N, C-alpha and C positions, 0 to 999 in steps of 0.2 A: 504493500499500499504505499503510494506517493503522498505524503502529507503536505498541504499548503496551510495557510494561516487558519482558514476556516475549518479545515479537517482537524486541526489541533485545539482550536478554541471551542467548538461545539460539544465536544465530550466533556469539557471542563466546566462550561456555563450551564447550570441546570435551568436557566430562564430561557434557553434556545428552544424553539418549538420541537426540533428534531433530536433533542438531547438523548433520549433513550435509544433512538436507533443508531446515532453516532457512536454511543458507547459500546452498542452490540457489534457494530462493524469494526470499530478499533479492536475490541478484544478478540474478534474472529480472525483478524489478520495474522497471518504467519509471519511476515516481516513488515516492519514500518521504517520508511525512508523519508528524511527530511533534510533541511540544509540549515546551517548556522544562522544565515540571514533570516530565515523563517522564524527560527526560535526567538531571535532577538526582536523581531516584529511582534511575535506572541507576547512576549514579556512586557513590551511597551503598551500594547493594546490591552492586555488583561489588568494592567495597572492604571489604565486612564479612567 
């Protein structure tokens, strides 16, 4: 699974309408791939 910012934020934010589905997909993935820039953006967005 290639994770972008929304693919990482949705499983973390319980207010997201598709939170439960995102958690399920995230947990079912055999591999999760992202990039440092995506992680940096996630941190900034999650703390906003």
